[in-house]
ZAVEXKE-861483 format. One record per residue (C-alpha): x, y, z; residue in three letters. Coordinates in nm, 4 decimals. Layout:
BEGIN
<site><u>X</u><v>Y</v><w>Z</w><res>ALA</res></site>
...
//
This chain:
BEGIN
<site><u>-6.6238</u><v>8.6747</v><w>4.8312</w><res>MET</res></site>
<site><u>-6.5037</u><v>8.9315</v><w>4.5781</w><res>SER</res></site>
<site><u>-6.4716</u><v>8.9532</v><w>4.2025</w><res>LYS</res></site>
<site><u>-6.1040</u><v>9.0150</v><w>4.1274</w><res>VAL</res></site>
<site><u>-5.9803</u><v>9.1212</v><w>3.7844</w><res>GLY</res></site>
<site><u>-5.6308</u><v>9.1106</v><w>3.6373</w><res>PHE</res></site>
<site><u>-5.5383</u><v>9.3369</v><w>3.3449</w><res>LEU</res></site>
<site><u>-5.2392</u><v>9.1767</v><w>3.1778</w><res>GLY</res></site>
<site><u>-5.1738</u><v>8.8070</v><w>3.2233</w><res>THR</res></site>
<site><u>-4.8074</u><v>8.7145</v><w>3.2419</w><res>GLY</res></site>
<site><u>-4.5999</u><v>8.4732</v><w>3.4472</w><res>HIS</res></site>
<site><u>-4.6211</u><v>8.6500</v><w>3.7840</w><res>ILE</res></site>
<site><u>-4.9860</u><v>8.7447</v><w>3.7322</w><res>THR</res></site>
<site><u>-5.0770</u><v>8.3804</v><w>3.6812</w><res>SER</res></site>
<site><u>-4.9389</u><v>8.2954</v><w>4.0257</w><res>HIS</res></site>
<site><u>-5.1353</u><v>8.5815</v><w>4.1810</w><res>MET</res></site>
<site><u>-5.4564</u><v>8.4768</v><w>4.0077</w><res>ALA</res></site>
<site><u>-5.4217</u><v>8.1161</v><w>4.1224</w><res>ARG</res></site>
<site><u>-5.3757</u><v>8.2210</v><w>4.4836</w><res>LYS</res></site>
<site><u>-5.6816</u><v>8.4456</v><w>4.4788</w><res>VAL</res></site>
<site><u>-5.8933</u><v>8.1793</v><w>4.3055</w><res>ALA</res></site>
<site><u>-5.7916</u><v>7.9079</v><w>4.5520</w><res>ARG</res></site>
<site><u>-5.9017</u><v>8.1357</v><w>4.8350</w><res>ASP</res></site>
<site><u>-6.2527</u><v>8.1250</v><w>4.6919</w><res>GLY</res></site>
<site><u>-6.2763</u><v>8.4548</v><w>4.5049</w><res>HIS</res></site>
<site><u>-6.4117</u><v>8.4902</v><w>4.1532</w><res>GLU</res></site>
<site><u>-6.1182</u><v>8.5688</v><w>3.9240</w><res>VAL</res></site>
<site><u>-6.1377</u><v>8.7309</v><w>3.5795</w><res>ILE</res></site>
<site><u>-5.8204</u><v>8.7637</v><w>3.3718</w><res>VAL</res></site>
<site><u>-5.7765</u><v>8.9642</v><w>3.0551</w><res>SER</res></site>
<site><u>-5.7056</u><v>8.8113</v><w>2.7154</w><res>HIS</res></site>
<site><u>-5.3876</u><v>9.0177</v><w>2.6807</w><res>ARG</res></site>
<site><u>-5.1734</u><v>8.7033</v><w>2.6821</w><res>ASN</res></site>
<site><u>-5.3978</u><v>8.4465</v><w>2.5167</w><res>GLU</res></site>
<site><u>-5.1761</u><v>8.1475</v><w>2.5963</w><res>ALA</res></site>
<site><u>-5.1464</u><v>8.2262</v><w>2.9673</w><res>VAL</res></site>
<site><u>-5.5107</u><v>8.3244</v><w>3.0142</w><res>SER</res></site>
<site><u>-5.6293</u><v>8.0099</v><w>2.8345</w><res>ALA</res></site>
<site><u>-5.4041</u><v>7.7941</v><w>3.0511</w><res>ALA</res></site>
<site><u>-5.5421</u><v>7.9534</v><w>3.3683</w><res>LEU</res></site>
<site><u>-5.8994</u><v>7.8936</v><w>3.2564</w><res>VAL</res></site>
<site><u>-5.8154</u><v>7.5291</v><w>3.1803</w><res>ALA</res></site>
<site><u>-5.6758</u><v>7.4616</v><w>3.5274</w><res>GLU</res></site>
<site><u>-6.0230</u><v>7.4187</v><w>3.6768</w><res>GLY</res></site>
<site><u>-5.9936</u><v>7.6842</v><w>3.9472</w><res>LEU</res></site>
<site><u>-6.2969</u><v>7.8747</v><w>3.8223</w><res>GLY</res></site>
<site><u>-6.0871</u><v>8.1448</v><w>3.6571</w><res>ILE</res></site>
<site><u>-6.2414</u><v>8.2928</v><w>3.3432</w><res>ARG</res></site>
<site><u>-6.1063</u><v>8.5230</v><w>3.0736</w><res>ALA</res></site>
<site><u>-6.2657</u><v>8.8403</v><w>2.9361</w><res>ALA</res></site>
<site><u>-6.1863</u><v>9.1537</v><w>2.7426</w><res>GLU</res></site>
<site><u>-6.0213</u><v>9.4420</v><w>2.9294</w><res>ASN</res></site>
<site><u>-6.3440</u><v>9.6438</v><w>2.9368</w><res>HIS</res></site>
<site><u>-6.5372</u><v>9.3575</v><w>3.0941</w><res>ASP</res></site>
<site><u>-6.2657</u><v>9.2860</v><w>3.3514</w><res>VAL</res></site>
<site><u>-6.2947</u><v>9.6402</v><w>3.4855</w><res>VAL</res></site>
<site><u>-6.6731</u><v>9.6571</v><w>3.4519</w><res>ALA</res></site>
<site><u>-6.7339</u><v>9.3348</v><w>3.6463</w><res>GLU</res></site>
<site><u>-6.4606</u><v>9.3343</v><w>3.9109</w><res>ALA</res></site>
<site><u>-6.4655</u><v>9.4762</v><w>4.2622</w><res>ASP</res></site>
<site><u>-6.0847</u><v>9.4898</v><w>4.2657</w><res>THR</res></site>
<site><u>-5.8533</u><v>9.5219</v><w>3.9654</w><res>VAL</res></site>
<site><u>-5.4820</u><v>9.4430</v><w>3.9619</w><res>PHE</res></site>
<site><u>-5.3078</u><v>9.6281</v><w>3.6775</w><res>ILE</res></site>
<site><u>-5.0270</u><v>9.3999</v><w>3.5593</w><res>CYS</res></site>
<site><u>-4.9421</u><v>9.5614</v><w>3.2253</w><res>LEU</res></site>
<site><u>-4.6082</u><v>9.6746</v><w>3.0885</w><res>ARG</res></site>
<site><u>-4.5398</u><v>10.0355</v><w>3.1936</w><res>PRO</res></site>
<site><u>-4.4851</u><v>10.1345</v><w>2.8292</w><res>ALA</res></site>
<site><u>-4.8401</u><v>10.0441</v><w>2.7256</w><res>VAL</res></site>
<site><u>-5.0587</u><v>10.0682</v><w>3.0337</w><res>TRP</res></site>
<site><u>-5.1924</u><v>10.4196</v><w>2.9699</w><res>LYS</res></site>
<site><u>-5.3086</u><v>10.3292</v><w>2.6198</w><res>ASP</res></site>
<site><u>-5.4806</u><v>10.0165</v><w>2.7486</w><res>VAL</res></site>
<site><u>-5.6381</u><v>10.1674</v><w>3.0601</w><res>CYS</res></site>
<site><u>-5.7320</u><v>10.5130</v><w>2.9385</w><res>GLY</res></site>
<site><u>-6.0699</u><v>10.4148</v><w>2.7915</w><res>ALA</res></site>
<site><u>-6.1781</u><v>10.1558</v><w>3.0501</w><res>LEU</res></site>
<site><u>-6.4877</u><v>10.2029</v><w>3.2726</w><res>PRO</res></site>
<site><u>-6.3252</u><v>10.2890</v><w>3.6056</w><res>TRP</res></site>
<site><u>-6.5666</u><v>10.3493</v><w>3.8960</w><res>ARG</res></site>
<site><u>-6.5507</u><v>10.5276</v><w>4.2295</w><res>ASP</res></site>
<site><u>-6.6266</u><v>10.2029</v><w>4.4177</w><res>ASP</res></site>
<site><u>-6.3442</u><v>10.0089</v><w>4.2475</w><res>LEU</res></site>
<site><u>-6.0224</u><v>9.9076</v><w>4.4235</w><res>GLU</res></site>
<site><u>-5.7128</u><v>9.9365</v><w>4.2028</w><res>VAL</res></site>
<site><u>-5.3727</u><v>9.7783</v><w>4.2702</w><res>VAL</res></site>
<site><u>-5.0771</u><v>9.8421</v><w>4.0394</w><res>SER</res></site>
<site><u>-4.7845</u><v>9.6023</v><w>4.0087</w><res>VAL</res></site>
<site><u>-4.6087</u><v>9.8067</v><w>3.7374</w><res>MET</res></site>
<site><u>-4.2511</u><v>9.9167</v><w>3.7989</w><res>ALA</res></site>
<site><u>-4.1998</u><v>10.2916</v><w>3.8181</w><res>GLY</res></site>
<site><u>-4.5611</u><v>10.3966</v><w>3.7557</w><res>VAL</res></site>
<site><u>-4.6438</u><v>10.6866</v><w>3.9860</w><res>ARG</res></site>
<site><u>-4.9479</u><v>10.7130</v><w>4.2083</w><res>MET</res></site>
<site><u>-5.0454</u><v>11.0446</v><w>4.0495</w><res>ALA</res></site>
<site><u>-5.0573</u><v>10.8750</v><w>3.7089</w><res>GLU</res></site>
<site><u>-5.2712</u><v>10.5927</v><w>3.8437</w><res>LEU</res></site>
<site><u>-5.5105</u><v>10.8375</v><w>4.0080</w><res>GLU</res></site>
<site><u>-5.5474</u><v>11.0350</v><w>3.6851</w><res>ALA</res></site>
<site><u>-5.6008</u><v>10.7383</v><w>3.4516</w><res>ILE</res></site>
<site><u>-5.8186</u><v>10.5344</v><w>3.6905</w><res>CYS</res></site>
<site><u>-6.0419</u><v>10.8210</v><w>3.8064</w><res>ALA</res></site>
<site><u>-6.2926</u><v>10.8242</v><w>3.9665</w><res>PRO</res></site>
<site><u>-6.1491</u><v>10.5237</v><w>4.1549</w><res>ALA</res></site>
<site><u>-6.0005</u><v>10.6425</v><w>4.4840</w><res>GLU</res></site>
<site><u>-5.8839</u><v>10.3255</v><w>4.6632</w><res>GLU</res></site>
<site><u>-5.5551</u><v>10.2956</v><w>4.4748</w><res>ILE</res></site>
<site><u>-5.2332</u><v>10.1246</v><w>4.5772</w><res>SER</res></site>
<site><u>-4.9178</u><v>9.9729</v><w>4.4331</w><res>ALA</res></site>
<site><u>-4.7028</u><v>9.6776</v><w>4.5301</w><res>THR</res></site>
<site><u>-4.4082</u><v>9.4761</v><w>4.3984</w><res>ILE</res></site>
<site><u>-4.5123</u><v>9.1226</v><w>4.3013</w><res>PRO</res></site>
<site><u>-4.3163</u><v>8.8000</v><w>4.2947</w><res>MET</res></site>
<site><u>-4.4330</u><v>8.4602</v><w>4.1738</w><res>ALA</res></site>
<site><u>-4.3634</u><v>8.3223</v><w>4.5213</w><res>SER</res></site>
<site><u>-4.6496</u><v>8.5264</v><w>4.6700</w><res>MET</res></site>
<site><u>-4.8800</u><v>8.2446</v><w>4.5560</w><res>GLU</res></site>
<site><u>-4.7273</u><v>8.0242</v><w>4.8261</w><res>HIS</res></site>
<site><u>-4.6609</u><v>8.2877</v><w>5.0933</w><res>GLY</res></site>
<site><u>-4.3651</u><v>8.4223</v><w>5.2919</w><res>HIS</res></site>
<site><u>-4.3047</u><v>8.6943</v><w>5.0307</w><res>THR</res></site>
<site><u>-4.2758</u><v>9.0483</v><w>5.1731</w><res>PRO</res></site>
<site><u>-4.4855</u><v>9.2929</v><w>4.9697</w><res>LEU</res></site>
<site><u>-4.3873</u><v>9.6607</v><w>4.9857</w><res>PRO</res></site>
<site><u>-4.6941</u><v>9.8822</v><w>4.9586</w><res>LEU</res></site>
<site><u>-4.7801</u><v>10.2420</v><w>4.8833</w><res>ILE</res></site>
<site><u>-5.1370</u><v>10.3690</v><w>4.9058</w><res>GLY</res></site>
<site><u>-5.4510</u><v>10.2004</v><w>5.0362</w><res>ASP</res></site>
<site><u>-5.3619</u><v>9.8695</v><w>5.2045</w><res>ALA</res></site>
<site><u>-5.7072</u><v>9.7102</v><w>5.2148</w><res>ALA</res></site>
<site><u>-5.7073</u><v>9.5151</v><w>4.8874</w><res>ALA</res></site>
<site><u>-5.3539</u><v>9.3769</v><w>4.9070</w><res>LEU</res></site>
<site><u>-5.4011</u><v>9.2810</v><w>5.2714</w><res>THR</res></site>
<site><u>-5.7300</u><v>9.1064</v><w>5.1994</w><res>ARG</res></site>
<site><u>-5.6059</u><v>8.8951</v><w>4.9086</w><res>PHE</res></site>
<site><u>-5.2422</u><v>8.8311</v><w>4.9988</w><res>PHE</res></site>
<site><u>-5.1837</u><v>8.9446</v><w>5.3561</w><res>GLY</res></site>
<site><u>-5.2998</u><v>8.6165</v><w>5.5095</w><res>ASN</res></site>
<site><u>-4.9830</u><v>8.4442</v><w>5.3891</w><res>THR</res></site>
<site><u>-4.7464</u><v>8.7289</v><w>5.2902</w><res>ASN</res></site>
<site><u>-4.6105</u><v>9.0131</v><w>5.5079</w><res>PRO</res></site>
<site><u>-4.7350</u><v>9.3550</v><w>5.3915</w><res>ILE</res></site>
<site><u>-4.4735</u><v>9.6319</v><w>5.4229</w><res>LEU</res></site>
<site><u>-4.6372</u><v>9.9784</v><w>5.4027</w><res>PRO</res></site>
<site><u>-4.3869</u><v>10.2451</v><w>5.2959</w><res>GLN</res></site>
<site><u>-4.3837</u><v>10.6020</v><w>5.4296</w><res>PRO</res></site>
<site><u>-4.3692</u><v>10.7693</v><w>5.0887</w><res>ASP</res></site>
<site><u>-4.3533</u><v>10.6937</v><w>4.7186</w><res>GLU</res></site>
<site><u>-3.9806</u><v>10.7508</v><w>4.6758</w><res>GLU</res></site>
<site><u>-3.9052</u><v>10.4978</v><w>4.9484</w><res>THR</res></site>
<site><u>-4.1425</u><v>10.2508</v><w>4.7867</w><res>PHE</res></site>
<site><u>-3.9764</u><v>10.2862</v><w>4.4453</w><res>LEU</res></site>
<site><u>-3.6337</u><v>10.2064</v><w>4.5936</w><res>LYS</res></site>
<site><u>-3.7640</u><v>9.8569</v><w>4.6641</w><res>HIS</res></site>
<site><u>-3.8103</u><v>9.8030</v><w>4.2895</w><res>TYR</res></site>
<site><u>-3.4373</u><v>9.8591</v><w>4.2452</w><res>ALA</res></site>
<site><u>-3.3481</u><v>9.6407</v><w>4.5414</w><res>ALA</res></site>
<site><u>-3.5525</u><v>9.3434</v><w>4.4219</w><res>ILE</res></site>
<site><u>-3.3288</u><v>9.3127</v><w>4.1162</w><res>THR</res></site>
<site><u>-3.0686</u><v>9.1734</v><w>4.3548</w><res>MET</res></site>
<site><u>-3.2649</u><v>8.8476</v><w>4.3551</w><res>VAL</res></site>
<site><u>-3.1938</u><v>8.8092</v><w>3.9848</w><res>VAL</res></site>
<site><u>-2.8321</u><v>8.9087</v><w>4.0481</w><res>GLY</res></site>
<site><u>-2.7971</u><v>8.6331</v><w>4.3061</w><res>ALA</res></site>
<site><u>-2.9430</u><v>8.3855</v><w>4.0561</w><res>MET</res></site>
<site><u>-2.6924</u><v>8.5077</v><w>3.7978</w><res>GLY</res></site>
<site><u>-2.4046</u><v>8.4345</v><w>4.0358</w><res>LEU</res></site>
<site><u>-2.5449</u><v>8.0890</v><w>4.1033</w><res>LEU</res></site>
<site><u>-2.5808</u><v>8.0362</v><w>3.7292</w><res>GLY</res></site>
<site><u>-2.2161</u><v>8.1225</v><w>3.6750</w><res>ALA</res></site>
<site><u>-2.1190</u><v>7.8742</v><w>3.9440</w><res>GLY</res></site>
<site><u>-2.3441</u><v>7.6111</v><w>3.7899</w><res>SER</res></site>
<site><u>-2.1803</u><v>7.6567</v><w>3.4500</w><res>GLU</res></site>
<site><u>-1.8366</u><v>7.6239</v><w>3.6109</w><res>TRP</res></site>
<site><u>-1.9382</u><v>7.3014</v><w>3.7851</w><res>LEU</res></site>
<site><u>-2.0717</u><v>7.1568</v><w>3.4603</w><res>SER</res></site>
<site><u>-1.7470</u><v>7.2379</v><w>3.2807</w><res>GLU</res></site>
<site><u>-1.5409</u><v>7.0853</v><w>3.5600</w><res>GLN</res></site>
<site><u>-1.7421</u><v>6.7648</v><w>3.5894</w><res>THR</res></site>
<site><u>-1.8396</u><v>6.7178</v><w>3.2264</w><res>GLY</res></site>
<site><u>-2.2053</u><v>6.6689</v><w>3.3143</w><res>GLN</res></site>
<site><u>-2.5121</u><v>6.8893</v><w>3.3610</w><res>PRO</res></site>
<site><u>-2.5216</u><v>7.0465</v><w>3.7050</w><res>ASP</res></site>
<site><u>-2.8096</u><v>6.9191</v><w>3.9174</w><res>THR</res></site>
<site><u>-2.6559</u><v>7.0302</v><w>4.2459</w><res>TYR</res></site>
<site><u>-2.6026</u><v>7.4022</v><w>4.2914</w><res>LEU</res></site>
<site><u>-2.9514</u><v>7.5354</v><w>4.2128</w><res>GLY</res></site>
<site><u>-3.1364</u><v>7.2763</v><w>4.4218</w><res>PRO</res></site>
<site><u>-2.8993</u><v>7.3090</v><w>4.7183</w><res>ILE</res></site>
<site><u>-2.9335</u><v>7.6895</v><w>4.7204</w><res>ALA</res></site>
<site><u>-3.3126</u><v>7.6601</v><w>4.6963</w><res>THR</res></site>
<site><u>-3.3231</u><v>7.4044</v><w>4.9769</w><res>ALA</res></site>
<site><u>-3.1021</u><v>7.6215</v><w>5.1968</w><res>PHE</res></site>
<site><u>-3.3146</u><v>7.9338</v><w>5.1554</w><res>LEU</res></site>
<site><u>-3.6425</u><v>7.7429</v><w>5.1798</w><res>THR</res></site>
<site><u>-3.5363</u><v>7.5882</v><w>5.5094</w><res>SER</res></site>
<site><u>-3.4916</u><v>7.9357</v><w>5.6548</w><res>MET</res></site>
<site><u>-3.8497</u><v>8.0523</v><w>5.5644</w><res>HIS</res></site>
<site><u>-3.9422</u><v>8.3581</v><w>5.7702</w><res>GLN</res></site>
<site><u>-3.6301</u><v>8.3175</v><w>5.9810</w><res>ASP</res></site>
<site><u>-3.4287</u><v>8.4580</v><w>5.6926</w><res>LEU</res></site>
<site><u>-3.2218</u><v>8.7375</v><w>5.8489</w><res>PRO</res></site>
<site><u>-3.2747</u><v>9.0985</v><w>5.7504</w><res>THR</res></site>
<site><u>-2.9007</u><v>9.1696</v><w>5.7808</w><res>ASP</res></site>
<site><u>-2.7839</u><v>8.9588</v><w>5.4898</w><res>MET</res></site>
<site><u>-2.4249</u><v>9.0865</v><w>5.5074</w><res>THR</res></site>
<site><u>-2.3946</u><v>8.9797</v><w>5.8693</w><res>ALA</res></site>
<site><u>-2.5381</u><v>8.6381</v><w>5.7866</w><res>GLU</res></site>
<site><u>-2.2986</u><v>8.5929</v><w>5.4937</w><res>ALA</res></site>
<site><u>-2.0047</u><v>8.6901</v><w>5.7144</w><res>ASN</res></site>
<site><u>-2.1225</u><v>8.4462</v><w>5.9810</w><res>ARG</res></site>
<site><u>-2.1273</u><v>8.1624</v><w>5.7281</w><res>LEU</res></site>
<site><u>-1.7955</u><v>8.2708</v><w>5.5752</w><res>ALA</res></site>
<site><u>-1.6051</u><v>8.2206</v><w>5.8978</w><res>SER</res></site>
<site><u>-1.2225</u><v>8.2089</v><w>5.9151</w><res>PRO</res></site>
<site><u>-1.0468</u><v>7.9302</v><w>5.7282</w><res>ASN</res></site>
<site><u>-1.3584</u><v>7.8262</v><w>5.5318</w><res>THR</res></site>
<site><u>-1.4048</u><v>7.7826</v><w>5.1591</w><res>LEU</res></site>
<site><u>-1.6963</u><v>8.0280</v><w>5.1786</w><res>SER</res></site>
<site><u>-1.4591</u><v>8.2961</v><w>5.3042</w><res>LEU</res></site>
<site><u>-1.2380</u><v>8.2384</v><w>5.0014</w><res>GLN</res></site>
<site><u>-1.5355</u><v>8.3129</v><w>4.7759</w><res>LEU</res></site>
<site><u>-1.6375</u><v>8.6244</v><w>4.9725</w><res>MET</res></site>
<site><u>-1.2821</u><v>8.7560</v><w>4.9651</w><res>ASP</res></site>
<site><u>-1.2611</u><v>8.6884</v><w>4.5919</w><res>GLY</res></site>
<site><u>-1.5815</u><v>8.8821</v><w>4.5254</w><res>LEU</res></site>
<site><u>-1.4611</u><v>9.1714</v><w>4.7407</w><res>ARG</res></site>
<site><u>-1.1231</u><v>9.1776</v><w>4.5689</w><res>ASP</res></site>
<site><u>-1.2846</u><v>9.1955</v><w>4.2237</w><res>THR</res></site>
<site><u>-1.5069</u><v>9.4865</v><w>4.3345</w><res>GLY</res></site>
<site><u>-1.8403</u><v>9.3059</v><w>4.2988</w><res>VAL</res></site>
<site><u>-1.9813</u><v>9.4304</v><w>4.6281</w><res>PHE</res></site>
<site><u>-1.8494</u><v>9.7833</v><w>4.5821</w><res>ASP</res></site>
<site><u>-2.0263</u><v>9.8062</v><w>4.2444</w><res>ALA</res></site>
<site><u>-2.3731</u><v>9.7200</v><w>4.3807</w><res>VAL</res></site>
<site><u>-2.4737</u><v>10.0654</v><w>4.5158</w><res>PRO</res></site>
<site><u>-2.3880</u><v>10.2391</v><w>4.1870</w><res>ASP</res></site>
<site><u>-2.5829</u><v>9.9795</v><w>3.9882</w><res>ILE</res></site>
<site><u>-2.8894</u><v>10.0136</v><w>4.2126</w><res>LEU</res></site>
<site><u>-2.8674</u><v>10.3941</v><w>4.1955</w><res>ASN</res></site>
<site><u>-2.8702</u><v>10.3697</v><w>3.8169</w><res>ALA</res></site>
<site><u>-3.1762</u><v>10.1432</v><w>3.8246</w><res>ILE</res></site>
<site><u>-3.3540</u><v>10.3859</v><w>4.0563</w><res>SER</res></site>
<site><u>-3.2661</u><v>10.6718</v><w>3.8238</w><res>LYS</res></site>
<site><u>-3.4054</u><v>10.4820</v><w>3.5256</w><res>SER</res></site>
<site><u>-3.7500</u><v>10.4726</v><w>3.6879</w><res>MET</res></site>
<site><u>-3.7593</u><v>10.8513</v><w>3.6995</w><res>GLU</res></site>
<site><u>-3.7822</u><v>10.8469</v><w>3.3179</w><res>LYS</res></site>
<site><u>-4.1235</u><v>10.6789</v><w>3.3373</w><res>THR</res></site>
<site><u>-4.2810</u><v>10.9781</v><w>3.5113</w><res>THR</res></site>
//
C-alpha cells in the first residue's frame, strides 16, 4: 500500500481522503484547514495530519488541493522529489506551472474532483500521467484521459453546469415552499433519487434524454418550452465560454 498526501483539506478533499484510507492506504492530510483535518483524524480511518513539508516528504503520491491563488506560495519551498507522483485538482492551473514548481517530480497529472468520487460512478477527466489517479480512484470511477490540456480545461467550465442544475432545482423548491406554505422536502430528494437510479446508465446525450422525457402534451414539455422561450438554453454557451476565458487569466 502507498502513503498518500493531501495538501489542502477542504470539503471535496475530505471525501477523497476517506476513499483512499478505506482502500487501505496510509493517508496524510495537511493542517491547512484545521477543523476539517482534525475531523478526518477523529473518524478512525487511520488518517493523520501533518505540516505541508512533512506531507510531501513522507508521501509517495501527493494530491494538491489548494486554492489556485495561493498554491505557488505554499508549494514553492516544499521538498519535491523525482520519485514522487503529483496530482493537481486545482482549476485552471497549467501543467507547465506544476512541472516548474514541483520539479524534480516528473509523474504529474491533473483531474477534476467531485465529492461523489468517494462513492464511485464519477467520471474523472485527466491530463498527464494516469497511473496515480487510476490506482486510487479508477477502481470505482471512470477515468477520462483528454488529448490535450485545452480540451481538459473545458471540462472545468462544463462541470459548473451541475451547480446550475442545482440552482434551477433550488428555485423550484422555493416556489413549492411558497405555494404550499411549508418547507419543501420533495423536489431535492426526488431529483436525487431519479439520477441515482440511473447510475452509469445516465445518457451522454442529455438534451435527447430531456426531450424524450418532455414528450408532447406533458407538463415537462411546458417547462422545457418555458426555459427555451426565456433564452435560458441559448445563454449557456456564452456563459461557459466566459468561464473558460476566465481560466486563461490564471496562466
